[in-house]
N, C-alpha and C positions, 0 to 999 in steps of 0.2 A: 503494500500500499504506499501511496505517495504522500507526502506532505499537504496540508491543507492552508491555503492562504485565504483570509477575509476578503469580503467586497470592496473594502478600501484599500488594498494592498498592504495591510499591516503585515507584522511579521508571521510567517507561516506558523501553523499549530500541528503537531504531530497526532493522528489519531490516537496513538498509544498514550501520549502524555494526556489527552483530552479525557480518555476513558479512565485514567489513573487519577485525574482531579476530580471528575465527577462523581467517580464511585470509589472511594478509596479503599474499601474493603475485598475489592477485587485482586485476586491471585494473579500471578505472572501466566500461570495456565489458563486462567479464565479469560484473561486479556486477550491472550494468543487465541483462544477459542472464539471470542467475539470478532476478533480481527480477520478470521477466516468466512465468518459468517456475514458480517454487515456489509450494507453497500454506502458508499459515499454519494450523495446527489446534491447538485446544485440548482436552485431554482430561482428564477427571476421574480420581481415583484408582482404581488396579486395572484399566486398560485395557492390554492386550497389544498392544504396537507390533510387535514381532518374536516369531516362534516357532521355538523350535530344531528343525531339521530341515526347516523351510518353504523353499521357494521363493518369495523375495519380492523386489521390485525398488524399493524404497523407500530413500532416503539420509536419514537424520535428523540435524537440527542444534537443540540444545535452547536455547530462549530463556529459559524460566523454568520452575521446578518442579523435579522430581528424578523419576529412574528408576533400577531396580535391573536390572542386568545378571547373569543367572545360568544355570547348566546343571542339567538334572534329574537327580538321582541315582539317585532311585526314587520309588515313588508317595507316600512321606511327606517326603521331603527333599531340598532344593535345596542346591546349591554356590553362592554368591554370589562373583561375580568381581569387581565393582566397583559403584560407583554413579557415575550420570551427570548432572551438573547443567548450569546455564548457560554455554553456550560450547563444550560437549563434543559430540562428534558419534559417530554408530555407523551400522553397515550397510553401510560401504562395501566391505568385502572379500567379501561375499556378491554383490554386483554387479559388481566386477571380475573374480573368478573363476567367474562364473555357477554358484555352489556354494549350497547350502541354507544357512540361517542356522546360525551355529555355537553361539550361545546365544539365550536368550529376553529380551526387555525389557518389562518392566512399569512402568507410571508407580505411584508411591507417593504423590503428592499432586497436584492439580492441575497440569497440564504443558502448556506451549504450545510447540511445535516447528514448525521449517520443514522442510517435506517437499520432496525433490526425487527426480523420477523416473529411472529408468535411463538412457534416451536422453539426458537433459539433462546427467547426471553424467559419462557417457561423452565428450560433447562437449566438457565443459569440461577433462577431465583429458586429452584430446588436444590442446588448445590451451595447456594450462598446465603443463610439466614440473614445475615447481617445486611446484605444488600436489599433484600425484601423488607425488613425494618426500614431501613433508610427510605426507600421509596414510598412505604406506607406513612412513615412520619411526614416527609414532604408533602405528600398528597392532603394529609389532613391539615398541616398548615396552610395549604393553599386553599383546602375548603373553608377553615376559618376565616381566613382573610376576605374570600369572597362573600362569606355570609357578613362580615363585618361591613364591606363595602356595600353589599345590598342594603343592610339595614341603614347605613349611612344616607344612601341614595333616596331609600323609602321615606326617612325622616325628612330630608329636604324637599321630597315630592309633597309630602303632607303639609308640611309648612307653607309651601307655594300654594297648594290649593286652599289652604285654610285661609291665607291672605285674599284669595281670588274669592272665595265664596263671601268672606267678611265684605270686600269691596262690592260683591253682587248684592248683598243683603241691604247695604248703604243706599244703592242705586235703586233697588225696589221701594225703599222707605221714602226716598226724596222722590220718586216718580208718583207713588201712590197718593203723597200729601199734595203734589203739583197738580195731580188730576182732580182730587177731591173738589178743590174750590170751583173750577169751571163746571163740574158736573153738578154741583148742588145750585149754581146759577140756572144751568140749562133745566133741570128739575123744577125749578122754581118757577120759570117762565112758562115751561110746559103746563104746570098746574093752573096758572093763571089763563092760559089759553083755553084749557079744558072748562072753566067755567064763563067763557064769554059766549053771549047769546048768539053772536054771529057765526062762532064756532060750531056750538052745539046743535043750530039748527041745519048744519049741512054735514051728512054722513061721511062725505069725501074728506073734509077738513078734520072732522073727528077720529076718522082713521088714521090721518097723517100724524094728529098729535098723540093718539095712543101708541103708535109707533114710536114716536119721540120719547115718551114716558117710558115706554117698555125697554126701548134702548138705553137712555140713561139709567134705568133701575139697573139693568144687567152689568152695565158698566160700574156702577158704584159698588154692586156686589163683587164683583172682580178685584176692586182696588181694595175692599175691606178683608177680602182673602187674602190679597198679597201682603196686606199689613199684619194678619193673623199669623201667615207663615214665616214673616220676619221677626214677630214676637217669640214664635216657637222656636225659631234657630237661635236666638239670641237670648233664649232661656228667660225671657221677660213675660212670659204668659203667666199671669195672676189669676189663681181660682178662688173663688168664695164658696167653700163648703158649707152645706146645710142640710138637715134631713130631707132627702129627696125619694119620691115614689117613682120606681121606674116604670112600673105599669102606666102612670100618668104621662111620664115622658114619652113613652112609646105610642101612646095612644094620641098624643099631641103630633107626634112626626107623622103618624099614619094619616091623621086628618089634613096635616098640611100638603100631602103628596098627592090628595084626592085629583086636584085639576090636572096634574101631570099624567096621571094615570087615566083619567079620562079622555086625555088627549091623544095618549098611545094606546088606548083600548087595552089595557092590561088589568088582569086580575090581581087582586092584594090581598092577603090574609093575615092578620093578626092573630097569632096563637099565644095566648098568655097562660094556658094550662090551667093549673089551680093556682096562680099566682095573682088572683084579681084583689087578694086582701092588701092593705096598706103596710107593705114591708119596705122600710126605708135604708137607703145606703146614704152615708156622707159625700156628697158630691155636689159639683156645680151645675144644676140643673139646665142652664142656659146653653152652657159649654156641651153637655152631653147631648143636647137637643140638636144643637148645630152638628157635631160629630156623626149623629145617627142620621141626620138629613143629607149629608154627604155621601154616606153608604148606600142610602136608598137612592138617591138621584144617579149615583154610579150604576145600580141594579138597573133603574130604569132605562138609561141611556143605552145601556148594552144587551138589553133584551127586546128582542123583535116586536112589533107590535101584535097584540094578542097574546103575548106570553104571560108567565104569571111571576109573583113575588111574594115570598112567605117570611114574615119576620116572627121569629119567637122568643120567649124569655122562659129560661129555667135557672132555679138556684141549685147549687152543686158543690161539692168538695173539691179543692184543686191542689196539687202538690206544692205550688209555690204561692198561691195566693190565699191558700185555705178555704172559707167559705165565700164564693163568689157568685156573682150574678153573670149568666151566659147568655148573651144575646146573639142570635143568629139570623142572617138575611140570606136566604136562598133564592137565585133565581133560575130562569130557564133561557140564559141569554148565550152569548158566544163563546164564553168560557175564556180562561187564561192558562196560557202555557206555563209550565212549572218553573221555566228560568227567569220569569217575570214576576213570581209571587212575591217577592219581598221589593222588587224595584219600583213596583207600582205605588207604593208608600212615600217614594221619594218625590221633593217637590219639583215641579215641571217635567216630571217623567209622564210620558204617554207612548201608548203602543201604535204601531202602525209607522207609515212614511209621513213625515212631516208635510212633505210636498202634497199630501193628498187631506191635508188637515180642513175640517169644515168645522165651523162655528156653530154654538148651540147649547142650551142648557140640558134639553132633555130629548133632542133629535137622535135618532137610532146611530149609535156608533160617531156622534159629533165628538170631536177633538177635547175642545176647552182647552185652558191654559195649564192642566195638569196639577192643580193645588188643591182639590178637595179631599182626596185620600190622604194626602199629606197633612191636612188640616185635621182630619178624623184620626190619623196617628198620634199627632202632637196632643189633642183633647183627651185621649185614652190614655197615653203615656203620664200626662199630668196628673191623672187620676191614679197612677201606679198600676195602671191595668195593662191588658195585652190585646192585640189586633193583629190578625192574620187571616188569609184565605186559602181557600181548598178548591181546585178545580181540575179535573181530569185532563184539561188541556183546550185549546182554542180549535173552534170549529164554526164558521158561520153557515154552514148548511143543516148540520145535526143538532146544534145547539146543546152542547153538554151542560153547560150552566156552570155557576160559580156559588160558593157559599162564604160569606165573610163572617167570622167569628169575632166577638167582643167578650173578654171577660173583665168584669170590674170587682176588686175586693170589697168586702162589706163586712159589718160587724156580725158576729154571731146573736142569735136571739135573746140569749142570757143578757150579753152586753147591751143591746138594746133595750130590753126591759129595766135594765140598770139606769141608762139615761132617761127614759122617761118616768121611772121612780124619782130621780133627782131632779128632774124638769118640775115634777108635781109638788116635791117638798119646797121648792123656790118658789 
């Protein structure tokens, strides 16, 4: 074997010396064995030596030049793990574990490497336990360094996202407040116009004024929802708890959605079971009403005309919340695929292509701003409750439906009786 020169014509490096420096535990016989088996290859810049996910059987020791070791994040971005220069090696773990490459390796300048095939490396490792230990230690150190770099990158990404999210919330708050004033003015003028005899006497003009009133009311509702989401994310949502009857809350929500149900020709059932008695929980009744309305309106929106919705209430024991109220809203709608079950509770998240977005509060599959379920999640969380969805998947032909579950912690009957006794004594 001849001597090796690096890509910049630095002093030559003998392969025997390179092996001895890289692996001090090798005996002369083992080095001679390697020298007979290895190949010396020189590659220009940009050559892939290892490909992530591929099954390859070559072990590399860099003699000169430089390589980059990286993982593919997506089509446009790579995560660089480290650079490998003279005296460093790679490719051993894929051979030892008979596993695909964990990362890709590419030359970034003209690079000369010593290449050892799988049988040769396995023979050498079986003869030299110290060599195997050295390689294992080096691999673990690299893995630990990669993990530390990954954690550091994740922390930096999280901090960046946190700053961006805060900026977005600030923008939402400013925008919402800026919109409120002109909307209030528009609603006021629309109300005045609706009382003018010249308007009330004209069906066409009344239709125009009604359209203005409904449009500004819808905008005002969206603005309020934006502010609710902002308060939830900033943990500024305050709740005022008092003894609250869930059957009363559910009946109120059921009454409020009647116009929407009539417009969509949907059937609605309120199933309170045996829970018509006044059982109370400590809650903010107005906020719970708002949360349930968002869940119900979501069910109406994604259930076809003529479909059905059932809202039920049961009291049960729960591992985390102990005695709890379980509210379930089941529909015969289009359903939700498993990968979206958690994401739908994120603010501004919506299913489908944004390019196909259609506005509307209760129109079938209308997109909306993606705030309703985020508000419901925030309101239920503020009560130390849980909310989740179950659905076999999405299908706008067979309509498999979805069921939204809400669990709210409540006091036991003994604790409630004690409260009432204390209230009576006062």
